[in-house]
N, C-alpha and C positions, 0 to 999 in steps of 0.2 A: 503494499499499499503506499502511498505518497503521501508526505505530510504536507499539509497545507502551509505550515508555518516556513517550510524549507523554501517553498516556491516564492512566497511574500518577501521572503529575504533576498531573494535574487532579484525580484522586481525592483526591489528599491535602488539597486545599483544601475537601474536602466532608466536613468534620467539624466538630462544635459549637463546636470552638474554633478552627477556621481555615474557618469557612463563608464561601464566596464568593458565595452567592445573596442576591437582595435583594428578590425577588419571585415569587410564584408562582400560577396561575391555570389555569382549566380549567372541564370539565363533568362531572357525573354522569350516564351514560347508562343507559336500560333495554335490555334485548335486543333491542329493535326499533329500536333508534338514536334514541329520543327522548329530550330531555334532562330529566332528574328535578331539575336544579338546578346552578348554577354558582358560581365563586368566584373572587375576584380579591384577593389581600390581600399584605401585608407579610410577608415570610419573619420579620422582629422579633416579629411579633405571635403567632405561634406558640408553643404551650406546649413546655416542654422534650421531652415524649414525642412531640407532634406533628414537630416539628423532627428529632428523632432519626428518626422513622419515613420523612418525606418524603426525607431526606438518603440513606437506603438506598435509596429507589426511584430517585432521581437518580442515584446512585452506579453503578447496575447498568448504566447505557449506556456509560460509559467504561470500566468494569471488565471487561465482557464479552469474550469470546475474540476478539481483533483478529483481522479478515481472514476470520473465519468466521462468528461471529456480528454483529459490528460491520465493514461494509464501507464502503468510499468510493465516493460516486458524483458525477459531474459533472453540472451544470445545462446544458442546451442553449440555446445563443443563439437558435436556429433555430425551437424549438419554442415555439408561444404559450404551453401550459399551463405549461411549464416557467419559462418568463419570469414567468408570472404568480404562480406559486409562490413563485419567488424574491423577487418585490417584495412579497409577503405576508409572508415570514419575515423580510425585512429591515425591514419595516415593525414587525412584533411586537417585532424586537430593537432598533430604534432608540429606541421608546417605552418600552421596559422592560416591556411586556406591561400598560402603564396604560391602553391603549384597549380597551374592553370589546367595542367593535364588531368590531376586528380578531380579538380572541382567539373571539369567537362564530364569526365566519366560518370561522377554522381548523379548530373543533370541528365544526362542520357538516360540513366537507368531509370529515372522518376518519369521521364517523358514516354518510356516503354510500358509503363502500369498506369499514369493518370491520365484519366478519360474527362475532356473538357468541351463545353459548346462555345466557349470564346478563350480568347488569348489570355495566356496566364504567367505567372513567375515563379521560379525558385530562386529563392534569397537563403544564403547561408551567412550566417553572423559567428564569427569567434570573439571569444571574452575569456577573461581572467578576472577572478574573482579572490581576493585576499580574504579568505573566511577567519573572521576575527574570533579570537579565544573569549567564549562566556566565563566570566569569573567576577566574583565580588570584590576582588582587588582591583582598584582603578588604576593602580600602576601597571598591570598587565592587561587590562581588558581591551587596548589597543594593537597588542602584538598579533599576528598572524598565526591560526593555528595550522593551516595549509593555503597553497593556492590551488584552486579549482578552477583548472584549462577546460573550455567546454566549447561546443557548438549548438547552435539553435538555427533550425532550418523551418523556413516557412514558404507553403506552397499554396497560391490563390489566384483569383481573376485580378488582371490588371485594368487599371481606368486610364485616365489622362496621363500623357508625358511617363508612362511606363511605371507608375505608381500602383502597388498592390493596393485593391479595394479592401479585402479582409483575408486573412489566413483562413483556409479550409482544411489544411492538413499540415504537420510537421511535427518537430521532434526537439528533445533536449538530450545531447549526448555529452559525456556520458550520464547516467541519471545522478542526480544531486540527494543522495539518501544520510540522513542523519547529520545534514550538514558536511557532507565529505563526497569525494567523488567516487561513483560506484561503477566502475567499467565495465562489467558485466552486465550491466542492464542499460535499458534507453526508456526514456517516458516519451511516447507517442501521443500526439494530439490530434483529435478528430474535431472539428467543428461540430458535425451533424453525425455522432457516432453509428457505425453500423453501415455507413453508405458504400455501395460497391466500390468506387474507386479509391476510397479511402482503406477499405479492407484489401484490396489489390496492393498499394503502396505500401500498407503494413507488412504485408507478407512478402513482399519483395526484401525487405529489410532481413529476413530469415528469422523473424521472430515471431511468426503466428502460423 
């Protein structure tokens, strides 16, 4: 089960004044699943308006209804597809989205399984969160317990100027469990749980 407080703790680091993201990458896709363009840039290079817009999209994933819209899944060590996806996600995280080939590979995989009646976007965010120690000792409360290095993915229809209208599917990887990185699991978001396109995407991760 996902702890709601863990997710809210993350969202508090997804504001312009306390931004935890350093990079955003992804693709703009047409309704048939063909790429209309891609991007890979530092979060700091976004305009104020773009920063706010992208933060709201990223925040949708952890801020969603826990254990209903956002559910935890385990990767399988025995399933080759699950191991392959795990390695791809770890590669994306470890390079901080700076490897265009890995980003393209991931977007192509999503396009194989996501069915849409309109143009859509695949947005990947890379972030780092210094998880503070929870202690009554004020001298230690600002120390970092660990650095949570993570990815957020959001997939959804596009509006004007390639802006995402809303996130329909996505994930948080690795899962954030007990205020710590949980690399054996992934938290998957479905705006409308159970829709066919969402199930196909979640299955493509090798966790369903």
